[in-house]
C-alpha positions as YAML, in Angstrom:
chain: A
units: angstrom
residues:
- id: 1
  name: MET
  ca: [27.17, -24.99, -43.33]
- id: 2
  name: LEU
  ca: [27.95, -27.36, -40.51]
- id: 3
  name: LYS
  ca: [31.41, -28.90, -40.46]
- id: 4
  name: HIS
  ca: [30.60, -31.90, -38.29]
- id: 5
  name: GLU
  ca: [27.91, -34.55, -38.29]
- id: 6
  name: LYS
  ca: [24.91, -33.32, -36.30]
- id: 7
  name: LYS
  ca: [21.87, -35.31, -35.14]
- id: 8
  name: ILE
  ca: [18.62, -33.65, -34.22]
- id: 9
  name: ILE
  ca: [16.48, -35.98, -32.17]
- id: 10
  name: ILE
  ca: [13.17, -34.91, -30.61]
- id: 11
  name: ARG
  ca: [11.84, -37.21, -27.92]
- id: 12
  name: ASN
  ca: [8.78, -35.22, -26.86]
- id: 13
  name: GLU
  ca: [5.74, -36.40, -28.81]
- id: 14
  name: LYS
  ca: [4.06, -32.96, -28.92]
- id: 15
  name: LEU
  ca: [7.22, -31.35, -30.28]
- id: 16
  name: ARG
  ca: [7.46, -34.13, -32.88]
- id: 17
  name: LYS
  ca: [3.95, -33.31, -34.07]
- id: 18
  name: VAL
  ca: [4.82, -29.61, -34.32]
- id: 19
  name: ARG
  ca: [8.05, -30.41, -36.21]
- id: 20
  name: ASN
  ca: [6.23, -32.75, -38.61]
- id: 21
  name: SER
  ca: [3.49, -30.19, -39.21]
- id: 22
  name: PHE
  ca: [6.05, -27.49, -40.05]
- id: 23
  name: ARG
  ca: [7.81, -29.86, -42.42]
- id: 24
  name: ASP
  ca: [4.51, -30.73, -44.12]
- id: 25
  name: ILE
  ca: [3.67, -27.04, -44.55]
- id: 26
  name: ILE
  ca: [7.07, -26.33, -46.11]
- id: 27
  name: ILE
  ca: [6.84, -29.34, -48.44]
- id: 28
  name: LEU
  ca: [3.29, -28.43, -49.53]
- id: 29
  name: ALA
  ca: [4.34, -24.83, -50.18]
- id: 30
  name: LEU
  ca: [7.26, -26.05, -52.28]
- id: 31
  name: PHE
  ca: [5.05, -28.32, -54.36]
- id: 32
  name: ASP
  ca: [2.53, -25.50, -54.80]
- id: 33
  name: GLU
  ca: [5.32, -23.30, -56.15]
- id: 34
  name: ILE
  ca: [6.46, -26.09, -58.48]
- id: 35
  name: GLU
  ca: [2.89, -26.52, -59.75]
- id: 36
  name: ILE
  ca: [2.64, -22.78, -60.42]
- id: 37
  name: LEU
  ca: [5.92, -22.87, -62.37]
- id: 38
  name: GLN
  ca: [4.79, -25.91, -64.36]
- id: 39
  name: ASN
  ca: [1.51, -24.22, -65.28]
- id: 40
  name: PHE
  ca: [3.02, -20.80, -65.90]
- id: 41
  name: ASP
  ca: [2.07, -20.74, -69.58]
- id: 42
  name: ASN
  ca: [-1.59, -21.45, -68.71]
- id: 43
  name: LEU
  ca: [-1.71, -18.76, -66.02]
- id: 44
  name: TYR
  ca: [-0.35, -15.80, -67.96]
- id: 45
  name: GLU
  ca: [-1.54, -14.59, -71.34]
- id: 46
  name: ASP
  ca: [1.75, -12.76, -72.08]
- id: 47
  name: TRP
  ca: [3.34, -16.18, -72.57]
- id: 48
  name: SER
  ca: [1.50, -16.64, -75.88]
- id: 49
  name: ASN
  ca: [3.03, -13.41, -77.28]
- id: 50
  name: LEU
  ca: [6.58, -14.78, -77.13]
- id: 51
  name: THR
  ca: [8.57, -15.93, -80.14]
- id: 52
  name: PRO
  ca: [9.60, -19.62, -80.19]
- id: 53
  name: GLU
  ca: [13.16, -18.69, -79.17]
- id: 54
  name: GLU
  ca: [11.93, -16.57, -76.26]
- id: 55
  name: GLU
  ca: [9.48, -19.27, -75.26]
- id: 56
  name: GLU
  ca: [12.26, -21.87, -75.25]
- id: 57
  name: LYS
  ca: [14.44, -19.60, -73.13]
- id: 58
  name: GLU
  ca: [11.62, -18.96, -70.66]
- id: 59
  name: SER
  ca: [10.89, -22.71, -70.50]
- id: 60
  name: ALA
  ca: [14.55, -23.40, -69.69]
- id: 61
  name: ILE
  ca: [14.47, -20.79, -66.92]
- id: 62
  name: LEU
  ca: [11.30, -22.31, -65.46]
- id: 63
  name: GLU
  ca: [12.75, -25.84, -65.61]
- id: 64
  name: ALA
  ca: [15.92, -24.62, -63.88]
- id: 65
  name: LYS
  ca: [13.83, -23.07, -61.10]
- id: 66
  name: ILE
  ca: [11.84, -26.31, -60.69]
- id: 67
  name: THR
  ca: [15.04, -28.37, -60.60]
- id: 68
  name: ASN
  ca: [16.51, -25.98, -58.05]
- id: 69
  name: LEU
  ca: [13.45, -26.32, -55.82]
- id: 70
  name: PHE
  ca: [13.66, -30.12, -55.92]
- id: 71
  name: GLY
  ca: [17.38, -29.86, -55.11]
- id: 72
  name: LEU
  ca: [16.68, -27.62, -52.14]
- id: 73
  name: LEU
  ca: [14.07, -30.06, -50.85]
- id: 74
  name: SER
  ca: [16.44, -33.02, -51.15]
- id: 75
  name: LYS
  ca: [19.12, -31.15, -49.16]
- id: 76
  name: SER
  ca: [16.73, -29.80, -46.54]
- id: 77
  name: ILE
  ca: [15.93, -31.20, -43.13]
- id: 78
  name: CYS
  ca: [12.30, -31.62, -44.22]
- id: 79
  name: LYS
  ca: [12.64, -34.92, -46.08]
- id: 80
  name: CYS
  ca: [15.18, -37.76, -46.19]
- id: 81
  name: PRO
  ca: [16.46, -38.08, -49.78]
- id: 82
  name: LEU
  ca: [16.85, -41.87, -49.46]
- id: 83
  name: CYS
  ca: [13.58, -43.04, -47.91]
- id: 84
  name: THR
  ca: [11.60, -39.80, -48.52]
- id: 85
  name: ASN
  ca: [10.14, -39.85, -45.00]
- id: 86
  name: SER
  ca: [9.46, -36.46, -43.48]
- id: 87
  name: ASP
  ca: [8.51, -37.53, -39.96]
- id: 88
  name: ARG
  ca: [11.83, -38.79, -38.63]
- id: 89
  name: ASP
  ca: [14.76, -37.46, -36.65]
- id: 90
  name: MET
  ca: [17.54, -36.29, -38.93]
- id: 91
  name: VAL
  ca: [21.32, -36.30, -39.14]
- id: 92
  name: TYR
  ca: [23.43, -33.86, -41.16]
- id: 93
  name: ILE
  ca: [26.28, -35.40, -43.19]
- id: 94
  name: PRO
  ca: [28.83, -32.67, -43.99]
- id: 95
  name: ASP
  ca: [30.50, -34.65, -46.81]
- id: 96
  name: HIS
  ca: [27.21, -34.54, -48.72]
- id: 97
  name: GLU
  ca: [25.85, -31.29, -47.26]
- id: 98
  name: ILE
  ca: [22.54, -33.13, -46.89]
- id: 99
  name: TRP
  ca: [20.22, -34.16, -44.05]
- id: 100
  name: TYR
  ca: [19.30, -37.87, -43.86]
- id: 101
  name: CYS
  ca: [17.02, -39.65, -41.42]
- id: 102
  name: VAL
  ca: [18.65, -41.43, -38.50]
- id: 103
  name: GLU
  ca: [17.13, -44.76, -39.59]
- id: 104
  name: CYS
  ca: [18.86, -44.63, -42.98]
- id: 105
  name: GLN
  ca: [22.12, -43.85, -41.22]
- id: 106
  name: GLU
  ca: [21.66, -46.74, -38.80]
- id: 107
  name: LYS
  ca: [20.92, -49.10, -41.71]
- id: 108
  name: ASP
  ca: [24.21, -47.92, -43.28]
- id: 109
  name: LEU
  ca: [22.46, -46.70, -46.44]
- id: 110
  name: ILE
  ca: [24.54, -43.52, -46.61]
- id: 111
  name: TRP
  ca: [27.73, -43.68, -48.63]
- id: 112
  name: TYR
  ca: [30.79, -42.07, -47.07]
- id: 113
  name: PRO
  ca: [34.06, -41.34, -48.93]
- id: 114
  name: SER
  ca: [35.86, -43.53, -46.38]
- id: 115
  name: HIS
  ca: [33.86, -46.50, -47.71]
- id: 116
  name: GLY
  ca: [35.66, -46.25, -51.04]
- id: 117
  name: SER
  ca: [33.94, -45.64, -54.34]
- id: 118
  name: GLU
  ca: [30.25, -46.35, -54.79]
- id: 119
  name: GLU
  ca: [31.15, -49.10, -57.26]
- id: 120
  name: ASP
  ca: [33.42, -50.79, -54.70]
- id: 121
  name: ARG
  ca: [30.63, -50.65, -52.15]
- id: 122
  name: ARG
  ca: [28.11, -52.22, -54.54]
- id: 123
  name: GLN
  ca: [30.61, -54.95, -55.43]
- id: 124
  name: LYS
  ca: [31.22, -55.67, -51.75]
- id: 125
  name: ASP
  ca: [27.46, -55.75, -51.08]
- id: 126
  name: TYR
  ca: [26.96, -58.17, -53.98]
- id: 127
  name: ILE
  ca: [29.78, -60.45, -52.80]
- id: 128
  name: ASN
  ca: [28.40, -60.47, -49.26]
- id: 129
  name: TRP
  ca: [24.90, -61.24, -50.57]
- id: 130
  name: TYR
  ca: [26.27, -64.05, -52.76]
- id: 131
  name: LEU
  ca: [28.18, -65.63, -49.87]
- id: 132
  name: GLU
  ca: [25.14, -65.35, -47.63]
- id: 133
  name: GLN
  ca: [22.92, -67.05, -50.24]
- id: 134
  name: LYS
  ca: [25.53, -69.77, -50.78]
- id: 135
  name: GLU
  ca: [25.65, -70.44, -47.04]
- id: 136
  name: LYS
  ca: [21.85, -70.62, -46.82]
- id: 137
  name: PHE
  ca: [21.78, -73.03, -49.75]
- id: 138
  name: ALA
  ca: [24.43, -75.24, -48.15]
- id: 139
  name: LYS
  ca: [22.56, -75.35, -44.85]
- id: 140
  name: ARG
  ca: [19.27, -76.08, -46.53]
- id: 141
  name: PHE
  ca: [20.25, -78.68, -49.11]
- id: 142
  name: LEU
  ca: [23.78, -79.98, -48.66]
- id: 143
  name: ASN
  ca: [23.60, -80.82, -44.96]
- id: 144
  name: ARG
  ca: [20.54, -83.07, -45.33]
- id: 145
  name: LYS
  ca: [20.85, -86.75, -44.94]
- id: 146
  name: LYS
  ca: [21.04, -88.38, -48.32]
- id: 147
  name: PRO
  ca: [18.28, -90.85, -49.07]
- id: 148
  name: ASP
  ca: [19.33, -94.46, -49.17]
- id: 149
  name: LEU
  ca: [19.03, -95.45, -52.83]
- id: 150
  name: LYS
  ca: [19.91, -99.15, -52.27]
- id: 151
  name: LYS
  ca: [16.50, -100.08, -50.86]
...
């Protein structure tokens, strides 16, 4: 796979439409395959001839294939795994081996190992949110003129 971060940005509107159409076709084909796998027992009569152990084994194989397909979709350039949009320019993050949309990257929604652990990042986000709310509260309520109660 790629070793460096790579952005793919398409500025031409016609090419964007072609790209989005190809992505939609791939996603629809993937979901069709998943639906076939989920309905496998209804589609084939040989399924009913299996023993319970064989049926359980076959079910596990089918579930593994479905899970694998979802995993491939989440790593593909077709759909951002964070916002699930399929019509955006994408960026490849080698640490994750996944494509994300440029908007999620610009909003700093992607965790990088250099940010520290995910727990540290959430703690920092919470502390920043708390301080921001505290500041808003102070501006809104504490900086008002106090009513004169002696009247």
